[in-house]
VODOPA-224594 format. One record per residue (C-alpha): residue number from 1; residue in one letter; x, y, z. Coordinates in Angstrom, 2 decimals. Layout:
% residues N
  num  residu        x        y        z
  NUM       a        X        Y        Z
...
% end
This chain:
% residues 118
  num  residu        x        y        z
    1       x   -66.17   291.19  -101.58
    2       x   -69.04   289.70   -99.55
    3       x   -71.65   291.38  -101.74
    4       x   -70.07   289.95  -104.90
    5       x   -69.92   286.49  -103.31
    6       x   -73.57   286.72  -102.29
    7       x   -74.50   287.78  -105.82
    8       x   -72.65   284.82  -107.34
    9       x   -74.20   282.42  -104.82
   10       x   -77.68   283.78  -105.58
   11       x   -77.11   283.36  -109.32
   12       x   -75.93   279.79  -108.70
   13       x   -78.98   278.92  -106.60
   14       x   -81.46   280.56  -109.00
   15       x   -80.01   278.91  -112.11
   16       x   -79.73   275.52  -110.43
   17       x   -83.28   275.85  -109.10
   18       x   -84.60   276.67  -112.57
   19       x   -82.86   273.63  -114.05
   20       x   -84.07   271.33  -111.27
   21       x   -87.64   272.62  -111.61
   22       x   -87.67   272.18  -115.38
   23       x   -86.30   268.65  -115.27
   24       x   -88.56   267.71  -112.35
   25       x   -91.64   268.97  -114.18
   26       x   -90.72   266.96  -117.26
   27       x   -90.07   263.77  -115.29
   28       x   -93.20   264.35  -113.18
   29       x   -95.32   264.78  -116.29
   30       x   -94.01   261.52  -117.71
   31       x   -94.65   259.75  -114.40
   32       x   -98.13   261.24  -114.00
   33       x   -97.38   263.07  -110.76
   34       x   -98.62   266.50  -109.75
   35       x   -96.39   269.45  -110.55
   36       x   -95.90   270.54  -106.93
   37       x   -95.00   267.04  -105.79
   38       x   -92.56   266.39  -108.64
   39       x   -90.78   269.73  -108.17
   40       x   -90.56   269.21  -104.42
   41       x   -89.18   265.71  -104.84
   42       x   -86.70   266.94  -107.48
   43       x   -85.33   269.60  -105.14
   44       x   -85.05   267.07  -102.31
   45       x   -83.23   264.51  -104.46
   46       x   -80.79   266.97  -106.01
   47       x   -80.18   268.59  -102.62
   48       x   -79.47   265.23  -100.97
   49       x   -77.13   264.23  -103.80
   50       x   -75.29   267.55  -103.55
   51       x   -74.93   267.10   -99.78
   52       x   -73.51   263.63  -100.36
   53       x   -71.00   264.88  -102.94
   54       x   -70.00   267.71  -100.59
   55       x   -69.47   265.27   -97.75
   56       x   -67.19   263.06   -99.81
   57       x   -65.32   266.05  -101.26
   58       x   -64.61   267.30   -97.74
   59       x   -63.36   263.91   -96.59
   60       x   -60.71   263.72   -99.26
   61       x   -57.39   263.06   -97.61
   62       x   -54.18   265.08   -97.88
   63       x   -52.67   262.70  -100.46
   64       x   -52.88   263.40  -104.21
   65       x   -51.69   261.49  -107.26
   66       x   -48.32   262.63  -108.52
   67       x   -49.09   262.51  -112.22
   68       x   -51.86   261.85  -114.70
   69       x   -51.23   258.11  -114.99
   70       x   -51.44   255.74  -112.07
   71       x   -48.79   253.39  -113.44
   72       x   -45.18   253.89  -112.42
   73       x   -41.88   252.15  -112.67
   74       x   -40.52   250.11  -109.78
   75       x   -39.47   252.34  -106.89
   76       x   -41.35   255.50  -107.91
   77       x   -43.95   256.96  -105.63
   78       x   -47.42   257.39  -107.08
   79       x   -48.67   259.89  -104.53
   80       x   -47.62   263.21  -103.01
   81       x   -48.82   265.44  -100.19
   82       x   -51.33   268.11  -101.15
   83       x   -50.27   271.72  -100.94
   84       x   -52.04   274.04   -98.48
   85       x   -53.79   275.71  -101.43
   86       x   -55.16   272.38  -102.63
   87       x   -56.42   271.51   -99.16
   88       x   -58.10   274.92   -98.87
   89       x   -59.76   274.50  -102.26
   90       x   -61.04   271.08  -101.21
   91       x   -62.61   272.49   -98.05
   92       x   -64.09   275.46   -99.95
   93       x   -65.66   273.12  -102.51
   94       x   -67.07   270.97   -99.72
   95       x   -68.61   273.94   -97.92
   96       x   -70.12   275.23  -101.16
   97       x   -71.66   271.88  -102.09
   98       x   -73.06   271.24   -98.61
   99       x   -74.55   274.75   -98.46
  100       x   -76.13   274.44  -101.91
  101       x   -77.52   271.02  -101.00
  102       x   -78.99   272.33   -97.76
  103       x   -80.60   275.31   -99.54
  104       x   -82.09   273.02  -102.20
  105       x   -83.56   270.73   -99.55
  106       x   -85.10   273.71   -97.75
  107       x   -86.60   274.90  -101.04
  108       x   -87.96   271.40  -101.65
  109       x   -89.51   271.29   -98.19
  110       x   -91.03   274.74   -98.66
  111       x   -92.61   273.66  -101.96
  112       x   -93.94   270.35  -100.65
  113       x   -97.75   270.58  -100.60
  114       x   -98.09   267.98   -97.84
  115       x   -96.30   270.02   -95.18
  116       x   -96.36   273.61   -93.93
  117       x   -93.20   275.30   -92.64
  118       x   -95.11   277.74   -90.46
% end
């Protein structure tokens, strides 16, 4: 089970890194920046955004909307309590997004030509 999860996480990181690098190179070329700097900045920005999304996903409260529409007749409740499964899925999503964001920031720092990790 752990080996399969590690394999899926590695595939996620590698595919996301390839997409971030490709888009960062294209934007960096249009902006006239060096390749190393644009890729490093791209990883940092996407990692920070992913951390932010993970933070807000984890802070979602235990209340969920009852139906698809937010309008209701007089006297009906629009919200319900989340099930334990929904709360667990919310925490799992938050942990995944925060971990991916942290890994992307570390990759961005490792690729930054201005600094040395060791």
